[in-house]
Residue, then its C-alpha position, 0 to 999 in steps of 0.5 A: m224643158q224644151k230649149f233652154c233647159c236640160v233635162p236629167s240624164a236617164s241615169s240620174w233620174a234613176r238614182k232619183m225615181r221611183i222608176e216602178g212607181a210610173p205608168d206603163g211605158a214611163g221613162p225615167r223622166d215621168a216617174a215619180p221621184a223616190s220620197p221625200w220628194r222636193v218641191l219648191i214653190y215660187r210666186i208672188n202670192y201665198a199664204p195666209e192670203p184669204i183668196g185668190v191665187g195665194r190660197y190655193s198656192g197655201e194649199i198646195g203646200a200644205y197638200l204637198t206636204g201632208q204627202g210626204v213632199k219637202v217643201e220650200v216658197v220663195t213669196a211676197i210679202p202678203h198683200y193681197p186682196g187689198w194691195s197693202v202690207r198684212s198685219g204683223y208683216c213687213n215691207r222686207f225680206m224675212v223667212e219664216n217657217d209655216g210647220r215644215i216649210r221654209i217660207n222666204r218672203c220678198p219686198i214688193l213695191l204697193g201703191r195706193e192706186i194699183r191701176g195702169i202701170w202700177r200693175l206692171l210694177a208690183p210685180l216687176s219689183f217682186a220679180v227683182t228682189s225674188a230673183p237672186v233669193a229663187l237662184w239661192r234657194i233652188l240651188a241650195f234647196r236641190p228641188d226635183v220640181v220647181l212649180c212658177v205660176e202666172p201671175t207673175l211670169l217676170a218672175a219666171p226666168a230666174a226660176l228657169t235659170a236655176a233650175w236649168l242649173m241643177g236640172a230640175r224640172t219645170v212646171l207652170h201653173v196658169q190660174d190667168l192670162e196676164v198678159d191678154a188680161a192686162f190689155a183687155v181691161h185696159h191695165l196696158r195699152g200700146k201696140f209696142l208694149r202689147k207685142l213686145a209683152l206677147g213676146l216675150e210671154r210666149f219665149i218664157l212660157r215654151r221653156f216650162d217642161d210642163v204646164i198646168t192651167i184651170s179651164n180648157r179655154m185658158r189651154e187652148r190660148l197656151a196652145q195657140k202662144g206656141v205651148s204643145l198640147a201635150r205638155i198642158t194639164l187642165v186641173r180645176n181649182w178647188v173648194d172643200l166639198e165638206k167644209i163648204r157645203p149647204l146649211a139647215d141653219v140659217s147663216g149666222y152672219r143675219a143675226e150678227l149684221g142685223i139683217p131680218p130673216n124674210k130679207f132678200i140678200a144678192l151676194y158677192a163675195g170675192n177679189v173687188g177689182v177691174k176684172q170682176a166689173l163691179p159696177v154693174v152690180f151697184e147700177a142694180a143697186a141703185r135702182l132697187v133702192d126703194n125695193p126694201s126687200i132686196l139687199f146687196v152684200i159685197v164682201g172683198d177687198g181689192p184696188e177698185k173698193p175705196h172708187l166703189l166706195e166713193r162713187f156708191g157707198h151712199l146706198s142704202n141697200v148696200r153693205f160692204l164687209p171686209v174679207q171674211p175668215e177662212e172658218r167662217l166661209c161656209e157661213l158666209l155663203n149661206l148667207a145668199s139668197v143669190h149669189l152674183l158673179p159679173q164678169d168683165a167682157g174682154a177677160a171671159d176666157l182668160v181666168l175662171p173665177s176661182k170664187l165659183g166653186g164655193m158658190l156653187a157649193s154652197g147650193k144657193p142660185c147664181i148668176v152668171m154674167a158671161d157672153p154665149g161661147t165662152e167656158l164660164h156660159e158653157f160650164v154653168s148654164d145648166s145651173a145658174t141663170m146666165l147673163r150677158p155682161g155689164d147688163y144691169a137691167q137684165l141683172i135686175d129682172a133675174i134678181l127679181s124673178i128669183h126673189q119672187k120664187g121665194p126660199s128654195k131648196s138646194d139645186a141638185n144640178v148646181l151641186v152635182r156642178a160643186r163636184a167639179f171643184d172637189s179638193c180631194q180629187n183635184l189636188s191628187a190630180f195637181r200632185t199626179a201632175l207635178c210627179f209625171n209627164a203630162n202625157s202620162i196622165q189622164k187630161a181632165g175636162 
């Protein structure tokens, strides 16, 4: 870290690292540790959470373990996307072993309404309950690298302190610029609170040795917050392109749900929160309710789902489904006649929807709502129908246009764009970013 954390001496790193395996010109700090090396993952979300940051965190842990890395995790009780304790768990301290990974779970404050101040209290409670556990496990496990994630930065001070004491390198994985996003969608309000939160965020960000993020715009924002570009590596989220692919046969979900083969399905699958701006989809559905050939299927869970059910649950052309099993994700994504990706305009460059990779990998047409100039627009404008955020009239026209064209083969442009999310490529790049200083590896994107 630049100011807060000490960097181990060259002699201590020389004992721990394979210097001969480092890139040309790399010093001890840039080298890969001698196998087996150790990574402690400290983040609020982890497997078995089925979507979002928890899913990616679990896949990182599993991948590193498969590469011979010793991994330990400090995390919360599984609670996402529904913000309720997952069946089979209790909201208390516990330790479990997932294969070769020790997972230390900590309680988290959860409520029925995860809105407004609750979006601050929940991660704050995790930071409080997990801090002593993180300190203890970093001191006991003696990792070479401590990997944190944003969200939530509130847990970072404990990790930075313990890593400094042990001479461990610290890496922050930025999945979401949570402070900017919280104010953009009005979870938090007020000039003083915003100034305080941004100042704390800037202070913490600059104290990580290296930062990994998922989009170019987020990389630029991090630089504006004081993080040196030389310390920021771009590694996009990923999808297993061998598991998620176009299917030749009709998805089994049609028969199970009693959906006729000729019914046109507009599918949204993902978190049901404020940033997803799903009301525009339901407004479109309400105006197409008399069109018997179109069905909207909403798959997922999240804090906004009860409110959407209350407002739009009466619509006969909308079907709600819970989060589906991981092993059936390919079938689910191939259920779509068209994928829908709405997004709050205020959060456009503060997050990059993780569901995008699977949508593209299915080969189905996609409708994406993003303004020109945003990274999401630039990234998929050649392989998706682009609309203004919040415009249900445009959304209706786009759905009807794709419906009128009839079934089509998988779009080559869509499948080419999906390769940017290849799990083999991106997980390997992520491991490299953990092993080597960001200066010594080629920046993606």
